[in-house]
C-alpha positions in Angstrom: -34.8 -41.6 0.2 -35.6 -39.4 3.1 -32.8 -40.9 5.3 -30.3 -40.6 2.4 -31.3 -37.0 1.9 -30.9 -36.2 5.6 -27.5 -37.7 5.6 -26.4 -36.3 2.3 -27.4 -32.7 3.0 -25.2 -32.2 6.1 -22.3 -34.0 4.3 -22.7 -31.7 1.3 -22.8 -28.6 3.5 -19.6 -29.8 5.3 -17.9 -30.4 1.9 -18.9 -26.9 0.6 -17.7 -25.2 3.8 -14.5 -27.1 3.7 -14.0 -26.2 0.0 -14.3 -22.5 0.7 -12.1 -22.7 3.8 -9.3 -24.4 1.9 -9.8 -22.3 -1.3 -9.6 -18.9 0.4 -6.8 -16.5 1.2 -5.2 -16.9 4.7 -4.7 -13.9 6.9 -1.9 -13.8 9.4 -0.6 -11.1 11.8 3.1 -11.4 12.2 5.6 -9.5 14.4 8.6 -7.9 12.8 11.5 -6.1 14.4 12.9 -2.8 13.4 16.5 -2.4 14.3 16.7 1.2 13.3 13.8 2.1 15.6 14.5 -0.6 18.2 10.9 -1.8 18.4 8.6 -4.5 17.2 6.1 -3.9 14.5 2.9 -5.8 13.6 2.1 -6.6 10.0 -0.9 -8.3 8.4 0.0 -10.7 5.6 -2.6 -12.0 3.2 -1.6 -15.1 1.3 -3.6 -16.3 -1.7 -5.4 -19.6 -1.5 -2.9 -21.4 -3.7 0.1 -20.1 -1.8 3.0 -22.6 -2.0 6.7 -22.5 -1.5 7.0 -24.2 -4.9 6.0 -20.9 -6.5 7.2 -17.3 -6.3 4.5 -14.7 -5.7 4.4 -10.9 -6.3 3.8 -8.7 -3.3 1.6 -5.7 -2.9 2.4 -3.4 0.1 -0.8 -1.7 1.2 -0.4 1.3 3.5 -2.8 2.9 6.0 -3.5 6.6 6.6 -2.9 9.1 9.3 -3.9 7.9 12.8 -4.4 4.3 11.5 -2.5 1.1 11.9 -1.7 -2.3 10.3 -5.2 -3.7 10.8 -7.1 -0.9 9.1 -7.3 -2.4 5.6 -8.3 -6.0 6.7 -10.9 -4.7 9.1 -12.4 -2.0 6.9 -12.0 -3.7 3.5 -11.9 -7.5 4.2 -12.5 -8.1 0.5 -8.8 -7.5 -0.1 -8.5 -11.2 0.6 -10.5 -11.9 -2.6 -8.0 -9.6 -4.5 -5.1 -11.8 -3.2 -6.9 -14.8 -4.6 -8.0 -13.2 -7.8 -4.6 -11.9 -8.8 -2.5 -14.5 -7.1 -0.5 -12.0 -5.0 0.6 -11.6 -1.4 -0.8 -8.5 0.2 1.2 -7.0 3.1 -0.4 -4.4 5.4 2.3 -2.9 7.7 2.1 -0.5 10.5 3.2 3.0 9.6 2.6 4.6 13.0 0.1 7.3 14.0 1.7 10.1 12.0 5.0 8.9 10.5 4.4 10.0 6.9 6.6 7.1 6.0 9.9 8.9 5.8 12.9 9.0 8.2 12.2 11.9 10.5 15.1 14.2 11.1 13.4 15.3 14.3 12.5 11.9 15.9 14.8 9.0 15.8 11.9 6.7 16.8 10.2 7.5 13.5 12.5 6.1 10.8 9.9 4.5 8.6 11.6 4.9 5.2 14.5 2.7 6.4 12.1 0.2 8.0 9.9 -0.2 5.0 12.5 -0.2 2.2 15.1 -2.3 4.0 13.9 -4.1 7.1 10.3 -5.0 6.2 11.1 -5.9 2.5 13.9 -8.2 3.7 11.6 -9.8 6.3 8.9 -10.5 3.8 11.3 -11.9 1.2 13.0 -14.0 3.9 9.8 -15.5 5.3 7.6 -15.9 2.3 8.0 -17.3 -1.2 8.2 -14.0 -3.1 9.5 -12.6 -6.3 12.3 -10.8 -4.5 13.1 -8.0 -6.9 11.3 -4.9 -8.2 9.4 -6.8 -10.9 7.4 -8.5 -8.1 6.9 -5.5 -5.8 4.2 -2.8 -5.8 3.2 -0.3 -3.1 0.1 1.8 -2.6 -1.9 3.3 0.2 -4.5 5.8 1.2 -4.1 9.4 2.4 -0.9 9.5 4.4 -0.2 6.1 3.0 -0.8 7.3 -0.5 1.9 9.9 0.1 4.1 7.3 1.7 3.7 4.8 -1.2 4.8 7.3 -3.8 7.5 8.7 -1.6 9.1 5.3 -1.0 8.7 4.2 -4.6 10.1 7.4 -6.1 13.1 7.3 -3.8 13.7 3.5 -4.2 13.0 2.7 -7.8 15.4 -0.2 -7.4 13.1 -1.8 -4.8 9.6 -1.1 -6.1 8.5 -1.6 -9.7 5.0 -0.1 -9.4 3.4 2.4 -7.1 0.0 3.9 -6.4 -1.9 6.3 -4.2 -5.5 6.7 -3.1 -6.5 10.2 -1.9 -2.9 10.8 -1.1 -1.6 14.0 0.5 1.0 14.3 -2.2 1.9 17.9 -1.2 2.5 18.5 2.5 2.9 22.3 2.3 -0.8 23.3 2.2 -1.3 21.6 5.6 1.3 23.1 8.0 -0.8 22.6 11.1 -2.6 19.4 10.3 -2.1 15.6 10.4 0.9 15.6 12.7 3.3 16.5 10.0 5.2 19.0 12.0 5.9 16.3 14.6 8.2 14.6 12.2 9.4 17.5 10.1 9.3 20.4 12.5 7.1 23.5 11.7 6.9 24.7 8.1 7.9 28.2 9.3 11.2 26.9 10.8 12.0 24.1 8.4 10.5 24.9 5.0 13.3 23.1 3.2 12.3 19.8 4.9 8.7 20.3 3.8 9.7 21.1 0.3 12.0 18.1 -0.3 9.7 15.6 1.4 6.6 16.5 -0.5 6.0 13.9 -3.3 5.0 16.6 -5.8 8.5 18.0 -5.6 10.2 14.6 -6.1 9.1 14.1 -9.7 12.5 15.2 -10.9 14.0 11.9 -9.6 11.7 9.7 -11.7 13.2 7.9 -14.7 10.7 7.8 -17.6 8.8 4.5 -17.7 11.0 3.1 -14.9 8.1 3.1 -12.4 4.5 2.0 -13.2 2.3 4.7 -11.5 -1.4 4.9 -10.7 -3.1 7.3 -8.4 -6.7 8.6 -8.0 -8.8 10.9 -5.8 -12.4 11.7 -5.2 -13.8 14.9 -6.7 -14.9 15.9 -3.2 -11.7 15.0 -1.4 -9.7 17.5 0.6 -6.5 16.5 -1.4 -8.1 16.6 -4.8 -6.3 19.9 -5.8 -2.8 18.6 -4.9 -3.4 15.3 -6.7 -4.6 17.1 -9.9 -1.4 19.3 -9.6 0.7 16.2 -9.4 -1.0 14.8 -12.5 -0.3 18.0 -14.4 3.3 18.0 -13.3 3.8 14.4 -14.5 2.2 15.3 -17.8 4.6 18.2 -18.2 7.5 15.9 -17.5 6.1 13.3 -19.9 6.1 10.7 -17.1 3.7 7.9 -18.0 1.0 7.3 -15.3 -2.7 6.5 -14.8 -4.7 9.2 -13.0 -8.4 8.9 -12.3 -10.9 11.2 -10.6 -14.3 9.8 -9.7 -17.1 10.9 -7.4 -16.3 10.5 -3.7 -14.7 11.9 -0.7 -12.1 11.0 2.0 -13.9 7.8 3.0 -13.5 4.1 3.3 -16.3 3.6 0.8 -14.1 5.4 -1.7 -10.9 3.5 -0.9 -12.7 0.1 -0.8 -13.8 0.8 -4.4 -10.5 2.3 -5.5 -8.3 -0.7 -4.4 -10.1 -2.9 -6.9 -8.8 -0.8 -9.9 -5.4 -0.5 -8.4 -5.0 -4.2 -7.8 -5.9 -4.9 -11.4 -3.3 -2.3 -12.5 -0.6 -4.0 -10.3 -1.6 -7.5 -11.5 -1.1 -6.3 -15.1 2.3 -5.0 -14.2 3.3 -8.2 -12.5 2.2 -10.3 -15.4 3.8 -8.0 -17.9 7.1 -8.3 -16.1 7.2 -12.1 -16.1 
């Protein structure tokens, strides 16, 4: 019995480890090319454990914040792999540059991130993975700068994204004229107030079609962007635009975002399943 037990235990351990290795999301870093910016861009792609080309999967685009990069989410919140498995979705973490703010800069031709995200990147992901290649299978969210970027891109491209979110997003750029590198891509607020006005998410509510876009956003009560998020919430209420807005304890931290993504992933999963 002792010999059998000694043999069986290592074999059982090997089997268990193999099971979890096979039945876990895979994480790849791929290199994409942006023609509009003439440069290569790295992207983390998380595929659920049961990924197969025999099935079409929804995609969640997950954006990083100011001064971050494509690896932020997978390094700081590795549990997003479990969300890919739990909700049977592909999660894409692209590189949005140090301070791109995810729009096409009129000041810097090397910062054309709206075109890259909504045309080049989406085309690459749909061309290389088995995806639901229309808005019913696409959601986008992000933190801080990425929260602004996710709503900005989804508001402007409702034909591409069906659902959008934001975590601690800087949804109004105007209160921060000297912060976060915004003037590098829009010029100074004093010289170009029109650019700051039209590129602030809070001023883009007018282009939303009621119920056309599933929207979720949240912010911590101690966050520096809490006031602008609450203002966006009130504006959406005034315009009778359906949305989910949550405020919970927390600040501008990875602890907050690591918790928030769980609620948003559930929201997006419900959207994907409703759209089937």
